C-alpha positions in Angstrom: -30.9 99.3 29.1 -27.4 100.6 29.5 -24.9 99.5 26.9 -22.4 96.8 28.1 -19.0 98.0 29.0 -15.9 96.6 27.4 -15.0 94.8 30.6 -18.4 93.0 30.6 -18.0 91.9 27.0 -14.6 90.5 27.7 -15.9 88.6 30.7 -18.7 87.1 28.6 -16.3 86.2 25.8 -13.9 84.6 28.3 -16.7 82.6 30.0 -17.9 81.3 26.6 -14.4 80.3 25.6 -13.8 78.6 28.9 -17.1 76.7 28.6 -16.3 75.6 25.0 -12.7 74.6 26.0 -13.9 72.5 29.0 -16.6 70.9 27.0 -14.3 70.1 24.1 -11.7 68.8 26.6 -14.2 66.5 28.3 -15.6 65.3 25.0 -12.1 64.6 23.7 -11.2 62.8 26.9 -14.3 60.6 26.6 -13.7 59.9 23.0 -10.1 59.2 23.6 -10.9 56.9 26.5 -13.4 55.0 24.5 -11.1 54.7 21.5 -8.2 53.7 23.7 -10.2 51.2 25.5 -11.5 49.6 22.3 -8.1 49.6 20.8 -6.6 48.2 24.0 -9.2 45.5 24.2 -8.5 44.6 20.5 -4.8 44.5 21.1 -5.2 42.6 24.3 -7.5 40.1 22.7 -5.2 39.6 19.7 -2.2 39.2 22.0 -4.2 36.9 24.2 -5.2 34.8 21.3 -1.7 34.6 20.0 -0.3 33.6 23.4 -3.2 31.1 23.8 -2.4 29.6 20.4 1.3 29.3 21.2 0.5 27.7 24.5 -2.0 25.4 22.9 0.5 24.3 20.3 3.1 23.7 22.9 0.6 21.7 25.0 -0.5 19.8 21.9 3.1 18.9 21.0 3.8 17.7 24.5 0.6 15.5 24.4 1.7 14.1 21.0 5.1 13.3 22.4 3.6 11.7 25.5 1.2 9.6 23.3 4.1 8.5 21.0 6.2 7.4 24.0 3.3 5.4 25.4 2.7 3.8 22.0 6.3 2.9 21.6 6.3 1.3 25.0 3.2 -0.7 24.1 4.8 -1.9 20.9 7.9 -2.9 22.8 5.8 -4.8 25.3 3.9 -6.5 22.5 7.0 -7.5 20.5 8.8 -9.0 23.5 6.1 -11.8 24.0 6.0 -12.4 20.3 9.7 -12.8 20.1 9.5 -15.4 22.9 6.6 -17.2 21.2 8.5 -17.2 17.9 11.6 -18.7 19.7 9.4 -21.4 21.3 7.7 -22.2 18.0 11.1 -22.4 16.3 12.5 -24.7 18.9 9.3 -26.9 18.7 9.5 -27.0 14.9 13.2 -28.0 15.1 12.3 -30.8 17.6 9.5 -32.1 15.5 11.6 -31.9 12.3 14.5 -33.7 14.0 12.2 -36.4 15.2 10.7 -36.9 11.7 14.1 -37.0 10.1 15.3 -39.6 12.6 12.3 -41.8 11.9 12.7 -41.4 8.1 16.4 -42.2 8.3 15.8 -45.2 10.5 13.2 -46.5 8.0 15.7 -45.8 5.2 18.4 -47.8 7.1 16.0 -50.7 7.3 15.4 -50.9 3.6 18.4 -49.3 2.1 21.4 -51.6 2.6 23.7 -49.1 1.0 23.5 -47.0 4.2 24.7 -49.9 6.3 27.5 -50.8 3.9 28.7 -47.2 3.8 28.6 -47.1 7.6 30.7 -50.2 7.7 33.2 -48.7 5.3 33.4 -45.5 7.4 34.1 -47.5 10.5 36.8 -49.7 8.9 38.5 -46.6 7.4 38.6 -45.1 10.9 40.7 -48.0 12.2 44.4 -47.2 12.2 45.4 -50.8 11.5 43.4 -53.2 9.3 45.9 -56.2 9.2 44.7 -57.5 12.6 41.5 -59.4 13.4 38.5 -57.2 13.4 35.4 -57.8 15.5 32.2 -56.2 14.1 29.2 -56.0 16.5 25.8 -55.1 15.0 22.1 -55.7 15.1 21.0 -59.2 14.0 19.1 -57.8 10.9 22.2 -55.8 9.9 24.4 -58.9 10.3 22.1 -60.8 7.9 22.6 -58.0 5.4 26.4 -58.2 5.7 26.2 -61.9 5.2 24.3 -61.3 2.0 27.0 -59.1 0.5 30.0 -60.9 2.1 30.2 -64.6 2.1 31.7 -66.4 5.1 35.0 -67.1 3.2 35.3 -63.4 2.4 34.7 -62.4 6.0 37.4 -64.8 7.1 39.8 -63.5 4.4 39.3 -60.0 5.6 39.7 -61.0 9.3 36.1 -60.1 10.2 34.3 -61.6 13.1 30.6 -60.7 13.0 28.8 -60.6 16.4 25.0 -60.3 16.7 23.8 -57.9 19.4 19.9 -57.7 19.7 20.2 -54.7 22.1 21.8 -52.6 19.4 19.7 -50.5 17.0 19.8 -51.0 13.3 22.5 -49.0 11.6 24.7 -49.1 14.7 28.2 -50.5 14.4 30.9 -51.2 16.9 34.2 -52.3 15.5 37.2 -53.4 17.5 40.7 -54.7 16.8 43.6 -55.3 19.2 44.6 -51.6 19.4 41.6 -49.5 18.8 37.8 -49.3 18.7 35.3 -47.4 16.6 31.7 -46.9 17.5 29.2 -45.5 15.0 25.7 -45.0 16.4 23.0 -44.1 14.0 21.2 -41.8 16.4 24.4 -39.7 17.0 25.0 -39.5 13.3 21.4 -38.3 12.7 21.7 -35.6 15.3 25.0 -34.5 13.8 23.5 -34.3 10.3 20.5 -32.3 11.7 22.9 -29.9 13.4 24.8 -29.4 10.2 21.6 -28.9 8.3 20.2 -26.3 10.8 23.5 -24.4 10.8 23.6 -24.4 7.0 20.0 -23.2 6.7 20.1 -20.7 9.6 19.0 -17.2 8.4 22.0 -15.1 7.7 24.3 -18.1 7.3 
């Protein structure tokens, strides 16, 4: 065969170069595409996870805040009825305690004559003038007690006129003279004492 000319050799060499270049370019493109896709997916996944985590935390915090608000509202609703119940129980206890105290004091008045004598002294001291005739109205049993401690002569000397009134309660006294009148009712005194006791023993007093 005839030897190849220089032009033919250059053509073959250029064709081989072009084929190699194109093949390398294609391979590089494919490798770069695959690498870029993988890297992009990884970055996208990482970014997506980060964004998802941040969104999840935000949603979780909002849910916690919502639950806390609901729980606080429930506590408020629970405490309101309890406060009302406590107030009702307190009032009932006060009523019962007052009733028991009244009964105890009434019983004490019946058997402890000192209470009646002290009440009489209080009423007499409340009168502005003692030199005039004094009318003392009281329960029959209390009148008998006064007569035990003050004889008739002593009552006359003091200017006392004792009047029995069955409608009155034991411990009650009504004292009159010509210018003034004093009424001491045991029930009112008991209530006053209970009010003073409750005020003195009120929390924070």
